[in-house]
C-alpha positions in Angstrom: -35.9 -63.9 65.0 -33.4 -63.5 67.9 -30.3 -63.5 65.5 -31.5 -60.8 63.1 -31.8 -58.7 66.5 -28.5 -59.5 67.4 -27.1 -58.8 64.1 -28.4 -55.4 64.2 -27.3 -54.6 67.7 -23.6 -55.9 66.7 -23.3 -53.8 63.4 -24.9 -50.7 65.3 -22.5 -51.0 68.1 -19.5 -51.7 65.9 -20.4 -49.3 63.2 -17.1 -47.3 63.7 -15.3 -50.2 63.2 -17.2 -51.8 60.7 -18.0 -48.9 58.3 -20.2 -49.8 55.3 -21.3 -53.3 57.4 -24.9 -54.1 56.8 -27.1 -56.6 58.8 -28.3 -58.4 55.7 -24.5 -59.6 54.8 -23.0 -59.8 58.0 -21.5 -63.2 58.6 -23.1 -64.6 61.6 -20.5 -67.2 62.3 -17.5 -64.7 62.0 -15.6 -64.4 65.6 -16.3 -61.1 66.6 -12.6 -60.8 68.6 -10.2 -62.6 66.1 -12.3 -61.9 63.0 -13.1 -58.3 63.5 -10.6 -57.4 65.8 -12.8 -55.8 68.4 -11.4 -55.4 71.9 -12.7 -55.9 75.5 -14.4 -52.8 75.8 -16.5 -53.4 72.5 -17.4 -56.6 73.7 -18.8 -55.3 77.0 -20.9 -52.8 74.8 -22.1 -55.6 72.8 -22.9 -57.7 75.9 -24.8 -54.6 77.5 -26.8 -54.0 74.5 -27.8 -57.9 74.5 -28.8 -57.3 78.1 -30.9 -54.5 77.7 -32.5 -55.8 74.4 -33.3 -59.6 76.0 -33.4 -58.5 79.8 -30.8 -61.0 80.7 -27.4 -61.1 82.5 -24.5 -61.3 80.6 -21.0 -61.6 82.8 -17.6 -61.2 81.7 -17.0 -64.5 82.1 -19.7 -65.4 79.7 -17.9 -63.7 76.9 -15.9 -66.8 76.0 -19.2 -68.4 74.9 -20.3 -65.5 72.9 -17.7 -65.0 70.3 -20.1 -64.9 67.3 -23.6 -63.7 66.4 -24.8 -67.3 66.4 -23.2 -67.9 69.6 -24.9 -65.1 71.1 -28.1 -66.3 70.0 -27.5 -69.7 71.4 -26.6 -68.0 74.8 -29.6 -65.8 74.6 -32.1 -68.7 74.0 -30.4 -70.7 76.8 -30.8 -67.9 79.2 -34.3 -67.0 78.3 -35.2 -70.9 78.3 -33.7 -71.0 82.0 -35.6 -67.7 83.2 -39.0 -69.4 81.7 -38.5 -72.4 83.8 -37.7 -70.8 86.9 -40.8 -68.6 86.6 -42.8 -71.8 85.8 -41.4 -73.6 88.9 -42.2 -70.5 91.0 -45.7 -70.4 89.6 -46.3 -74.2 90.6 -44.6 -73.9 94.0 -47.1 -71.1 94.9 
């Protein structure tokens, strides 16, 4: 499940700011910036991990949309759907 993978990424990336945090009990709707107090550097690190894990681009302008694990999962699903759709269009027009 995408959300489970994202929780693991977030908990792993923020382990020093979230000592003792566990993926199983992580609040997926928690606002990462307001709720956890992470900064833009932490957010960029999370975004890079998401990019690497799912093979999608996450721009700095996208950070406002990805403020929780749930929102990141929606963002990833949308980006993957667009990529799949574009790939299908390329195949049919070839």
